[in-house]
C-alpha positions as CSV (number, residue, x, y, z in Angstrom):
1,M,0.0,0.0,0.0
2,S,1.6,3.3,-1.1
3,T,1.4,6.3,1.2
4,T,2.5,9.9,1.0
5,V,3.3,11.6,4.3
6,I,2.8,15.4,4.7
7,T,5.1,17.1,7.2
8,T,4.9,20.8,6.4
9,Y,2.2,23.3,7.4
10,R,1.8,24.8,4.0
11,E,1.3,21.5,2.3
12,A,-1.0,20.2,4.9
13,D,-3.1,23.4,4.6
14,E,-3.3,22.9,0.9
15,V,-4.1,19.1,0.7
16,L,-6.6,19.1,3.6
17,R,-8.8,21.5,1.7
18,V,-9.1,19.0,-1.2
19,N,-12.7,17.7,-1.1
20,T,-11.9,14.4,-3.0
21,L,-10.1,12.9,0.0
22,R,-11.9,10.2,2.0
23,Q,-11.5,9.8,5.8
24,S,-9.5,6.7,6.6
25,L,-8.4,7.1,10.2
26,Y,-11.2,5.2,11.8
27,E,-11.5,2.0,9.8
28,E,-10.6,-0.2,12.7
29,G,-13.5,1.3,14.7
30,A,-16.2,0.8,12.0
31,I,-18.5,-0.8,14.6
32,L,-19.4,2.7,15.7
33,M,-17.6,5.1,13.3
34,K,-18.6,3.8,9.9
35,D,-21.8,5.8,9.4
36,V,-21.0,8.9,11.4
37,L,-20.4,12.4,9.9
38,V,-16.6,12.3,10.2
39,N,-16.5,9.2,8.0
40,L,-18.9,10.2,5.3
41,F,-17.9,11.3,1.8
42,G,-19.3,13.3,-1.1
43,E,-22.9,14.3,-1.2
44,E,-23.9,12.3,1.9
45,H,-21.2,14.0,4.0
46,Q,-22.2,17.4,2.6
47,A,-25.9,16.9,3.5
48,R,-25.2,15.6,7.0
49,R,-22.6,18.4,7.7
50,H,-25.0,21.0,6.5
51,L,-27.5,19.9,9.1
52,A,-24.9,19.8,11.9
53,Q,-23.9,23.3,11.1
54,K,-27.4,24.5,11.9
55,L,-26.4,23.8,15.6
56,F,-22.9,25.2,15.7
57,R,-23.6,28.8,15.0
58,R,-22.4,31.9,16.8
59,D,-25.6,32.6,18.7
60,Y,-25.4,29.0,20.0
61,F,-21.8,29.5,21.2
62,R,-22.6,32.7,22.9
63,N,-25.7,31.5,24.6
64,Y,-24.0,28.4,25.8
65,E,-20.9,30.3,27.2
66,R,-23.0,32.9,29.0
67,H,-26.0,31.1,30.3
68,V,-25.6,27.3,30.2
69,F,-22.0,26.3,30.7
70,P,-21.2,28.5,33.8
71,R,-23.9,26.6,35.8
72,T,-22.4,23.3,34.6
73,I,-18.9,24.3,35.7
74,A,-20.2,25.4,39.1
75,E,-22.2,22.2,39.6
76,T,-19.3,19.9,38.6
77,L,-16.9,21.7,40.9
78,V,-18.9,21.2,44.1
79,P,-17.5,17.8,45.1
80,Y,-13.9,18.7,44.2
81,L,-14.1,21.9,46.3
82,E,-15.5,19.9,49.2
83,S,-12.7,17.4,49.0
84,G,-10.0,20.0,48.2
85,G,-9.0,18.5,44.9
86,G,-9.2,15.4,42.7
87,D,-8.1,14.1,39.4
88,L,-8.0,16.5,36.5
89,A,-8.8,13.9,33.9
90,D,-11.8,12.8,35.9
91,F,-13.0,16.3,36.4
92,S,-12.5,17.1,32.7
93,Y,-14.6,14.2,31.6
94,R,-17.4,15.1,33.9
95,V,-17.6,18.8,33.1
96,L,-17.2,18.2,29.3
97,M,-19.6,15.3,29.3
98,N,-22.3,17.8,30.2
99,L,-21.3,20.0,27.3
100,T,-21.4,17.1,24.8
101,A,-24.6,15.7,26.2
102,D,-26.3,19.1,25.8
103,S,-25.1,19.6,22.2
104,S,-25.7,16.0,21.2
105,G,-29.3,15.9,22.6
106,I,-28.9,13.3,25.3
107,D,-31.1,14.0,28.4
108,R,-29.9,13.4,31.9
109,P,-33.2,13.5,33.9
110,T,-31.8,12.7,37.3
111,R,-28.4,14.3,37.1
112,T,-27.3,12.0,40.0
113,R,-23.7,10.8,40.4
114,E,-24.9,7.3,39.5
115,E,-26.4,8.5,36.2
116,T,-23.2,10.5,35.5
117,A,-21.0,7.5,36.2
118,T,-23.1,5.3,33.9
119,L,-22.9,7.8,31.0
120,L,-19.2,8.4,31.6
121,R,-18.6,4.6,31.4
122,M,-20.4,4.5,28.1
123,I,-18.4,7.5,26.8
124,H,-15.1,5.7,27.7
125,T,-16.3,2.6,25.9
126,F,-17.4,4.5,22.7
127,S,-14.1,6.4,22.7
128,Q,-12.2,3.2,22.1
129,A,-13.7,3.1,18.6
130,A,-11.6,6.2,17.6
131,T,-8.4,4.7,18.9
132,L,-8.6,1.1,17.8
133,G,-6.1,1.8,15.0
134,Q,-3.5,3.0,17.6
135,I,-3.9,0.5,20.4
136,T,-0.6,-1.1,21.7
137,S,-2.2,-3.8,23.8
138,G,-5.6,-5.5,24.2
139,D,-7.9,-7.5,21.9
140,P,-9.6,-5.4,19.2
141,D,-12.4,-7.9,18.8
142,R,-13.2,-7.9,22.5
143,I,-13.3,-4.1,22.4
144,R,-15.6,-4.1,19.4
145,G,-18.0,-6.5,21.2
146,E,-18.0,-4.2,24.3
147,I,-18.8,-1.2,22.1
148,A,-21.7,-3.2,20.4
149,R,-23.2,-4.1,23.8
150,T,-22.8,-0.6,25.1
151,L,-24.6,0.8,22.1
152,V,-27.6,-1.4,23.0
153,E,-27.4,-0.3,26.7
154,F,-27.1,3.4,25.6
155,D,-30.1,3.1,23.4
156,A,-32.3,1.8,26.2
157,A,-31.0,4.0,29.0
158,F,-30.4,7.4,27.3
159,F,-31.1,7.5,23.6
160,E,-34.7,6.1,23.4
161,P,-36.0,8.4,26.3
162,S,-34.3,11.4,24.7
163,E,-35.7,10.5,21.3
164,R,-39.2,10.0,22.6
165,R,-39.3,13.3,24.4
166,R,-38.1,15.2,21.3
167,R,-40.6,13.3,19.1
168,A,-43.4,14.5,21.3
169,L,-42.2,18.1,21.2
170,I,-41.7,18.0,17.4
171,D,-45.3,16.6,17.0
172,A,-46.6,19.3,19.3
173,A,-44.9,22.0,17.3
174,A,-46.3,20.5,14.1
175,R,-49.8,20.8,15.6
176,G,-49.2,24.4,16.5
177,E,-49.4,23.7,20.3
178,I,-45.9,25.1,21.0
179,D,-43.6,27.4,19.1
180,T,-40.8,25.8,17.1
181,A,-38.4,28.1,19.0
182,A,-39.2,26.2,22.1
183,L,-37.7,22.9,20.7
184,P,-34.4,21.8,22.1
185,R,-31.4,23.1,20.3
186,D,-29.2,20.1,19.9
187,L,-28.0,17.7,17.2
188,L,-30.6,15.0,17.8
189,T,-33.5,17.4,17.4
190,I,-32.0,18.9,14.2
191,L,-31.5,15.5,12.7
192,M,-35.0,14.3,13.6
193,L,-36.5,17.5,12.1
194,N,-34.7,16.7,8.8
195,E,-35.2,12.9,8.6
196,D,-36.8,13.3,5.1
197,K,-33.7,15.1,3.8
198,V,-30.9,12.6,4.8
199,D,-30.5,8.9,4.8
200,L,-30.5,8.4,8.6
201,P,-32.3,5.3,9.8
202,R,-32.5,4.9,13.6
203,D,-29.4,2.7,14.0
204,K,-27.3,5.4,12.3
205,L,-29.0,8.1,14.3
206,I,-27.9,6.3,17.5
207,K,-24.3,6.0,16.3
208,E,-24.2,9.7,15.2
209,T,-25.4,10.8,18.6
210,A,-23.0,8.5,20.4
211,Y,-20.1,9.8,18.3
212,F,-20.9,13.4,19.0
213,L,-21.3,12.5,22.7
214,F,-17.8,11.0,23.1
215,V,-15.7,12.9,20.6
216,G,-16.2,16.2,22.4
217,A,-15.5,14.7,25.8
218,L,-12.6,12.7,24.6
219,S,-10.6,15.3,22.7
220,S,-11.5,18.2,25.0
221,T,-10.6,16.3,28.1
222,H,-7.1,15.6,26.8
223,A,-6.8,19.2,25.6
224,L,-7.7,20.5,29.0
225,T,-5.2,18.3,31.0
226,H,-2.4,19.1,28.5
227,A,-3.2,22.9,28.8
228,M,-3.3,22.8,32.6
229,H,0.0,21.0,32.7
230,H,1.6,23.7,30.6
231,V,0.0,26.4,32.7
232,F,1.4,24.8,35.9
233,T,4.8,24.4,34.4
234,W,5.0,27.9,32.8
235,R,3.8,29.5,36.0
236,A,6.4,27.8,38.0
237,E,9.2,28.6,35.6
238,H,8.1,32.1,34.8
239,P,6.6,33.6,37.9
240,E,6.5,37.0,36.2
241,D,3.7,35.7,34.0
242,A,1.6,34.2,36.9
243,G,-0.5,37.3,37.1
244,R,-1.1,37.5,33.4
245,I,-2.2,33.8,33.3
246,E,-4.9,34.5,35.9
247,Q,-5.9,38.0,34.9
248,D,-5.3,38.5,31.2
249,P,-7.8,36.6,29.1
250,A,-5.8,37.1,25.9
251,F,-2.6,35.7,27.5
252,L,-4.5,32.7,28.9
253,Q,-5.9,32.0,25.5
254,R,-2.4,32.1,24.0
255,C,-1.4,29.4,26.6
256,I,-4.4,27.3,25.6
257,W,-3.8,27.6,21.9
258,E,-0.1,26.9,22.2
259,S,-0.9,23.7,24.1
260,L,-3.5,22.8,21.4
261,R,-0.8,23.2,18.8
262,L,1.6,20.8,20.6
263,H,-1.1,18.2,21.5
264,P,-3.5,17.6,18.6
265,P,-6.2,15.1,19.5
266,T,-4.7,12.5,17.0
267,P,-1.1,12.0,16.0
268,E,-2.0,11.9,12.4
269,L,-4.8,12.5,9.9
270,N,-5.4,9.7,7.4
271,R,-7.0,10.3,4.0
272,R,-7.6,7.9,1.1
273,L,-7.3,9.3,-2.4
274,T,-10.2,8.9,-4.8
275,C,-8.2,10.7,-7.6
276,P,-4.7,12.2,-7.9
277,V,-4.2,15.4,-5.8
278,H,-2.5,18.4,-7.5
279,A,-0.7,20.6,-4.9
280,K,1.0,23.8,-5.8
281,S,3.8,23.0,-3.5
282,R,4.7,19.8,-5.4
283,A,6.0,19.4,-8.9
284,Q,4.1,16.2,-9.5
285,A,0.6,15.2,-8.5
286,I,0.1,13.0,-5.4
287,D,-1.2,9.7,-6.7
288,T,-0.5,7.2,-3.9
289,Q,-3.4,5.3,-2.3
290,D,-3.2,7.0,1.1
291,L,-2.2,10.3,2.5
292,V,-1.0,10.8,6.1
293,I,-0.8,14.2,7.7
294,D,1.9,14.0,10.4
295,M,0.2,16.3,13.0
296,K,3.3,16.6,15.2
297,Q,5.6,17.7,12.4
298,V,3.0,20.0,10.8
299,N,2.1,21.7,14.0
300,Q,5.8,22.1,14.8
301,D,6.9,23.3,11.4
302,P,9.7,25.8,12.1
303,S,8.8,27.8,9.0
304,M,5.5,28.6,10.6
305,F,6.2,28.6,14.4
306,G,9.9,29.4,14.7
307,A,13.1,27.5,15.3
308,D,11.8,26.4,18.8
309,A,8.5,25.2,17.5
310,Q,8.7,22.0,19.6
311,A,8.6,24.1,22.8
312,F,5.7,25.6,24.7
313,D,5.9,29.4,24.6
314,P,2.8,31.6,25.0
315,H,4.8,34.6,23.8
316,R,5.4,33.0,20.4
317,A,4.8,35.2,17.5
318,D,1.7,34.5,15.5
319,P,2.4,32.3,12.5
320,P,2.4,33.9,9.0
321,Q,-0.4,31.6,8.0
322,G,-3.3,30.0,9.9
323,W,-3.9,29.9,13.6
324,L,-1.5,29.7,16.6
325,Y,-3.0,26.2,17.3
326,G,-2.0,25.0,13.9
327,V,-4.2,22.4,12.1
328,T,-5.3,20.8,15.4
329,F,-9.0,21.3,14.4
330,G,-8.4,20.1,10.9
331,L,-9.2,22.0,7.7
332,G,-11.6,21.7,4.8
333,V,-14.7,19.6,4.7
334,H,-13.7,17.6,7.8
335,A,-12.7,20.6,10.0
336,C,-14.1,20.4,13.5
337,L,-17.5,22.0,13.7
338,G,-17.0,22.7,17.5
339,R,-13.8,24.7,17.1
340,I,-15.2,28.0,18.3
341,L,-17.1,26.3,21.2
342,V,-13.9,24.6,22.4
343,A,-11.2,27.2,21.6
344,G,-13.1,30.5,21.1
345,T,-12.2,33.3,18.8
346,P,-9.1,35.6,19.0
347,I,-9.2,37.7,22.1
348,Q,-7.8,41.2,21.6
349,P,-6.2,42.9,24.7
350,G,-8.7,45.3,26.3
351,A,-11.7,43.8,24.4
352,D,-15.2,44.2,25.9
353,P,-15.9,41.0,27.8
354,Q,-19.4,40.9,26.3
355,D,-18.0,40.7,22.8
356,I,-15.6,37.8,23.6
357,E,-16.1,34.2,22.7
358,Y,-13.7,32.5,25.2
359,G,-14.3,28.9,24.4
360,T,-15.1,26.2,27.0
361,L,-11.4,25.3,27.6
362,H,-10.8,29.0,28.6
363,L,-13.9,29.1,30.9
364,I,-13.0,25.8,32.7
365,I,-9.3,26.8,33.2
366,K,-10.2,30.2,34.5
367,A,-12.7,28.7,37.0
368,L,-10.0,26.3,38.2
369,L,-7.4,29.1,38.5
370,D,-9.9,31.2,40.5
371,H,-10.2,28.3,42.9
372,G,-6.4,28.1,43.3
373,I,-5.7,24.9,41.3
374,R,-2.2,23.5,41.5
375,P,-0.6,20.0,41.0
376,D,-0.9,17.7,44.0
377,P,2.7,17.7,45.4
378,D,2.2,14.2,46.9
379,R,0.7,12.4,43.8
380,P,2.5,12.8,40.5
381,P,0.5,12.5,37.2
382,T,0.8,9.5,35.0
383,V,0.7,9.1,31.2
384,E,-1.6,6.7,29.3
385,T,0.3,3.9,27.7
386,L,-2.4,1.8,26.0
387,T,-2.3,3.7,22.8
388,T,0.3,5.8,20.8
389,R,-1.6,8.9,21.9
390,K,0.4,10.0,24.9
391,N,-2.2,11.7,27.0
392,W,-2.4,12.1,30.8
393,K,-4.2,9.1,32.4
394,V,-4.3,10.6,35.9
395,Y,-3.5,14.1,36.9
396,P,-4.0,14.8,40.6
397,F,-4.6,18.4,41.7
398,V,-5.5,20.4,44.8
399,L,-7.7,23.4,45.2
400,G,-7.8,26.3,47.7
401,S,-5.3,28.8,49.0
402,R,-1.7,27.7,49.2
């Protein structure tokens, strides 16, 4: 099998915008990933993505940041404040699970710890579908069987009740009993309202919802723990910046974006060619079967991010092309729809807080900083070793005054 590997930013920027490339990163996890948006191609992908974009609009981001997510953060923080700390990876999953459940359309009627634990377990199971191609130990068939069983459990416990409630509301709106503006604003509702426009039988609808549920929690959790680790380290090594990290939103955003650049959610992007790709940066067309975007090398390209591109530096000059976080959120037709929700938009120094879209990572980290978060001096963090994605498995922290 012939493969072309892309290692420079400019070339990655160019080829990722080609819409004749098929997604091929998740083939091992087809048990869940086969029919979800990220794996679709051509007209089917365009139609599904168009519907999803109805959710991820600026007014949604702003309403969520200002009115919904602050309550979620405060609610999730309560037990950690009571105990004086916890595990950052665990906290991240819990707070971001609420975000992804809200945007996916999965109801949590009781909001008890038991219900949260059940949904978290399912998210962890589903997330294995995205990493089956990178596992270093374990039985892939056993994992696929666990995912299949969990999909059935997820349907009965969460999806079916959420679907039933939305169906009743949609029918009531059709009869004129309620205003359509009163319908839930989430992916499941949007897809159900447009069932006649896309090929989306119920089994695919379940998988799409499950995918949206885990992908946000999975990638954002790792992004949060990486960013907090860099904040801890930079604050300790550069005490002159400690105040800026806690008080300057633009500087904190630079810390987050710099961490996102160094830690993309996947080590590579895999695409399958359906026809030769002509890139301006190459004398000859790319006509191999597969294309691999090496995310580490692309996001640490010295021509874009400087000679020390492999280092964390929130004072880094903006790249001459693209964003400070590189291609972490992808580009082109498969670019992440939730980029603004996660990372926000550029914050200008002195900007009116009411005009800023911070992003959920920023809101969470600022809340933790306000509560005096710091690494637990008695329990060092550990790195996940089951896949080639080197994320933090456990990251103990303490809260409160020093």
